[in-house]
C-alpha atoms as an extended CHARMM CRD file, in Angstrom:
* protein
*
       108  EXT
         1         1  MET       CA             -6.5430000000        0.7200000000      -14.4680000000  PROA      1               0.0000000000
         2         2  GLU       CA             -9.6180000000        1.3420000000      -16.5890000000  PROA      2               0.0000000000
         3         3  ALA       CA             -8.5210000000       -1.1050000000      -19.2690000000  PROA      3               0.0000000000
         4         4  MET       CA             -7.9100000000       -3.7390000000      -16.6050000000  PROA      4               0.0000000000
         5         5  ALA       CA            -11.3750000000       -3.1310000000      -15.1660000000  PROA      5               0.0000000000
         6         6  LEU       CA            -12.6640000000       -3.8640000000      -18.6880000000  PROA      6               0.0000000000
         7         7  ARG       CA            -10.7260000000       -7.1700000000      -18.7500000000  PROA      7               0.0000000000
         8         8  ARG       CA             -8.1560000000       -5.9760000000      -21.2660000000  PROA      8               0.0000000000
         9         9  PRO       CA             -4.4380000000       -6.6670000000      -21.0500000000  PROA      9               0.0000000000
        10        10  VAL       CA             -2.4760000000       -3.4110000000      -21.0790000000  PROA      10              0.0000000000
        11        11  LEU       CA              0.6870000000       -2.0890000000      -22.6500000000  PROA      11              0.0000000000
        12        12  THR       CA              2.1360000000        0.7480000000      -20.6430000000  PROA      12              0.0000000000
        13        13  THR       CA              5.3240000000        2.4950000000      -19.6530000000  PROA      13              0.0000000000
        14        14  SER       CA              6.8450000000        1.6710000000      -16.3230000000  PROA      14              0.0000000000
        15        15  ILE       CA              6.2300000000        5.0920000000      -14.7720000000  PROA      15              0.0000000000
        16        16  ALA       CA              4.0150000000        6.4110000000      -11.9610000000  PROA      16              0.0000000000
        17        17  ALA       CA              1.8400000000        3.6960000000      -10.4580000000  PROA      17              0.0000000000
        18        18  SER       CA              1.8600000000        1.3750000000      -13.4950000000  PROA      18              0.0000000000
        19        19  PRO       CA              4.4770000000       -1.0420000000      -12.1000000000  PROA      19              0.0000000000
        20        20  GLU       CA              2.4010000000       -1.4390000000       -8.9180000000  PROA      20              0.0000000000
        21        21  LEU       CA             -0.6320000000       -2.4800000000      -10.8770000000  PROA      21              0.0000000000
        22        22  VAL       CA              0.5310000000       -4.1510000000      -14.1070000000  PROA      22              0.0000000000
        23        23  ARG       CA              2.4290000000       -7.4330000000      -13.9040000000  PROA      23              0.0000000000
        24        24  SER       CA              4.3790000000       -7.7520000000      -17.1040000000  PROA      24              0.0000000000
        25        25  GLY       CA              3.5580000000      -11.0300000000      -18.8190000000  PROA      25              0.0000000000
        26        26  GLN       CA              0.5880000000      -11.6810000000      -16.4830000000  PROA      26              0.0000000000
        27        27  THR       CA             -1.7940000000       -8.7170000000      -16.8140000000  PROA      27              0.0000000000
        28        28  GLY       CA             -0.1050000000       -6.8680000000      -19.6790000000  PROA      28              0.0000000000
        29        29  TRP       CA              3.3020000000       -5.4610000000      -20.6180000000  PROA      29              0.0000000000
        30        30  LEU       CA              5.5000000000       -2.8080000000      -19.1170000000  PROA      30              0.0000000000
        31        31  PHE       CA              8.2940000000       -1.1260000000      -21.0300000000  PROA      31              0.0000000000
        32        32  PRO       CA             10.6270000000        1.7880000000      -20.1590000000  PROA      32              0.0000000000
        33        33  ALA       CA              9.3300000000        5.2550000000      -20.9660000000  PROA      33              0.0000000000
        34        34  GLY       CA             10.8610000000        6.4980000000      -24.1800000000  PROA      34              0.0000000000
        35        35  SER       CA             11.9710000000        3.0450000000      -25.2730000000  PROA      35              0.0000000000
        36        36  LEU       CA             10.7810000000        2.3740000000      -28.8020000000  PROA      36              0.0000000000
        37        37  ASP       CA             12.4680000000       -1.0100000000      -28.6920000000  PROA      37              0.0000000000
        38        38  GLY       CA             10.6260000000       -1.8330000000      -25.4780000000  PROA      38              0.0000000000
        39        39  MET       CA              7.2980000000       -0.7570000000      -26.9700000000  PROA      39              0.0000000000
        40        40  GLU       CA              7.9910000000       -2.6990000000      -30.1580000000  PROA      40              0.0000000000
        41        41  ASN       CA              8.8390000000       -5.8600000000      -28.2370000000  PROA      41              0.0000000000
        42        42  ALA       CA              5.6830000000       -5.5450000000      -26.0910000000  PROA      42              0.0000000000
        43        43  LEU       CA              3.5050000000       -5.0150000000      -29.1790000000  PROA      43              0.0000000000
        44        44  ARG       CA              5.0840000000       -7.9430000000      -30.9810000000  PROA      44              0.0000000000
        45        45  GLU       CA              4.5080000000      -10.1920000000      -27.9960000000  PROA      45              0.0000000000
        46        46  CYS       CA              0.9280000000       -9.0010000000      -27.6480000000  PROA      46              0.0000000000
        47        47  LEU       CA              0.1680000000       -9.5280000000      -31.3360000000  PROA      47              0.0000000000
        48        48  SER       CA              1.6770000000      -13.0200000000      -31.2390000000  PROA      48              0.0000000000
        49        49  MET       CA             -0.7140000000      -14.2310000000      -28.5480000000  PROA      49              0.0000000000
        50        50  SER       CA             -3.9620000000      -16.0640000000      -29.1630000000  PROA      50              0.0000000000
        51        51  PRO       CA             -7.2950000000      -14.4740000000      -28.2230000000  PROA      51              0.0000000000
        52        52  GLU       CA             -7.5920000000      -17.0480000000      -25.4310000000  PROA      52              0.0000000000
        53        53  GLU       CA             -4.1870000000      -16.0450000000      -23.9600000000  PROA      53              0.0000000000
        54        54  LEU       CA             -5.1280000000      -12.3630000000      -24.1690000000  PROA      54              0.0000000000
        55        55  GLN       CA             -8.4420000000      -13.0810000000      -22.4570000000  PROA      55              0.0000000000
        56        56  LYS       CA             -6.6190000000      -14.9060000000      -19.6810000000  PROA      56              0.0000000000
        57        57  MET       CA             -4.3700000000      -11.8920000000      -19.1740000000  PROA      57              0.0000000000
        58        58  GLY       CA             -7.3900000000       -9.5630000000      -19.2190000000  PROA      58              0.0000000000
        59        59  ASP       CA             -9.1460000000      -11.6730000000      -16.5980000000  PROA      59              0.0000000000
        60        60  ALA       CA             -6.0150000000      -11.6250000000      -14.4150000000  PROA      60              0.0000000000
        61        61  GLY       CA             -5.8600000000       -7.8630000000      -14.7120000000  PROA      61              0.0000000000
        62        62  PHE       CA             -9.5460000000       -7.5340000000      -13.7840000000  PROA      62              0.0000000000
        63        63  GLU       CA             -9.0170000000       -9.6530000000      -10.6860000000  PROA      63              0.0000000000
        64        64  ARG       CA             -5.9440000000       -7.6390000000       -9.7190000000  PROA      64              0.0000000000
        65        65  VAL       CA             -7.5400000000       -4.2070000000      -10.1290000000  PROA      65              0.0000000000
        66        66  THR       CA            -10.8210000000       -5.1200000000       -8.4480000000  PROA      66              0.0000000000
        67        67  ARG       CA             -9.0060000000       -6.7440000000       -5.5280000000  PROA      67              0.0000000000
        68        68  ARG       CA             -6.6430000000       -3.8030000000       -5.0250000000  PROA      68              0.0000000000
        69        69  HSD       CA             -9.0800000000       -0.9740000000       -5.7870000000  PROA      69              0.0000000000
        70        70  ASP       CA            -12.4480000000       -2.0120000000       -4.4330000000  PROA      70              0.0000000000
        71        71  ILE       CA            -14.7710000000        1.0160000000       -4.2830000000  PROA      71              0.0000000000
        72        72  ASP       CA            -15.8820000000        0.3170000000       -0.7010000000  PROA      72              0.0000000000
        73        73  PHE       CA            -12.2940000000       -0.1010000000        0.4600000000  PROA      73              0.0000000000
        74        74  GLU       CA            -11.1070000000        3.0680000000       -1.3050000000  PROA      74              0.0000000000
        75        75  THR       CA            -14.0600000000        5.0390000000        0.0610000000  PROA      75              0.0000000000
        76        76  SER       CA            -13.3330000000        3.9190000000        3.6250000000  PROA      76              0.0000000000
        77        77  LYS       CA             -9.6500000000        4.8940000000        3.2400000000  PROA      77              0.0000000000
        78        78  LEU       CA            -10.6340000000        8.3480000000        1.9700000000  PROA      78              0.0000000000
        79        79  ALA       CA            -13.1580000000        8.8120000000        4.7790000000  PROA      79              0.0000000000
        80        80  ALA       CA            -10.4800000000        7.8880000000        7.3510000000  PROA      80              0.0000000000
        81        81  LEU       CA             -8.1630000000       10.5080000000        5.8700000000  PROA      81              0.0000000000
        82        82  PHE       CA            -10.8760000000       13.1660000000        6.2190000000  PROA      82              0.0000000000
        83        83  ARG       CA            -11.6090000000       12.1430000000        9.7980000000  PROA      83              0.0000000000
        84        84  ALA       CA             -7.9100000000       12.3200000000       10.6560000000  PROA      84              0.0000000000
        85        85  ALA       CA             -7.4550000000       15.7670000000        9.1130000000  PROA      85              0.0000000000
        86        86  LYS       CA             -7.1990000000       18.5530000000       11.6550000000  PROA      86              0.0000000000
        87        87  PRO       CA             -8.8510000000       21.8730000000       10.9940000000  PROA      87              0.0000000000
        88        88  ALA       CA             -6.4800000000       24.7770000000       10.2770000000  PROA      88              0.0000000000
        89        89  PRO       CA             -5.8770000000       27.1730000000       13.1590000000  PROA      89              0.0000000000
        90        90  GLN       CA             -8.2430000000       30.1590000000       13.1780000000  PROA      90              0.0000000000
        91        91  GLY       CA             -7.2000000000       32.7400000000       10.6490000000  PROA      91              0.0000000000
        92        92  ARG       CA             -4.8530000000       30.4160000000        8.7680000000  PROA      92              0.0000000000
        93        93  GLY       CA             -5.9510000000       28.3860000000        5.7700000000  PROA      93              0.0000000000
        94        94  THR       CA             -9.4860000000       29.7120000000        5.9170000000  PROA      94              0.0000000000
        95        95  VAL       CA            -11.2880000000       31.2980000000        3.0020000000  PROA      95              0.0000000000
        96        96  GLN       CA            -11.8930000000       35.0040000000        3.4360000000  PROA      96              0.0000000000
        97        97  PRO       CA            -15.0270000000       36.6440000000        2.0360000000  PROA      97              0.0000000000
        98        98  ALA       CA            -14.5640000000       38.4280000000       -1.2790000000  PROA      98              0.0000000000
        99        99  THR       CA            -14.0690000000       42.1730000000       -1.1180000000  PROA      99              0.0000000000
       100       100  GLN       CA            -15.1900000000       44.8080000000       -3.5450000000  PROA      100             0.0000000000
       101       101  PRO       CA            -12.5490000000       45.7770000000       -6.1030000000  PROA      101             0.0000000000
       102       102  THR       CA            -10.7970000000       49.0830000000       -5.4080000000  PROA      102             0.0000000000
       103       103  THR       CA            -10.5680000000       50.0220000000       -9.0670000000  PROA      103             0.0000000000
       104       104  SER       CA            -13.2430000000       50.0150000000      -11.7250000000  PROA      104             0.0000000000
       105       105  PHE       CA            -12.8200000000       48.4590000000      -15.1360000000  PROA      105             0.0000000000
       106       106  GLN       CA            -14.4090000000       49.8990000000      -18.2140000000  PROA      106             0.0000000000
       107       107  THR       CA            -15.9430000000       47.3710000000      -20.5890000000  PROA      107             0.0000000000
       108       108  PHE       CA            -15.9450000000       48.0460000000      -24.3150000000  PROA      108             0.0000000000
């Protein structure tokens, strides 16, 4: 995501949220985790592209990440989650004050 925000095409494994964000051949390259052949093919394709083509991919990635992860939108989603959260019932999930230790420790 950070590379895309910097207008750079990305090479990444297709794990976690990467496939949701990266469009192989449009904003970068995805390859299977643990696949050396997949990584090699992605690198070869990347290195065969002109600077103009790479810039076009970087720009597409920037547009995608800023459209999908706008700070105002993300902040409003997080605020809605906090508003929807219900407080824990009294005595459950609350932090208790610290108590004094029952044993003493000798320092050397």
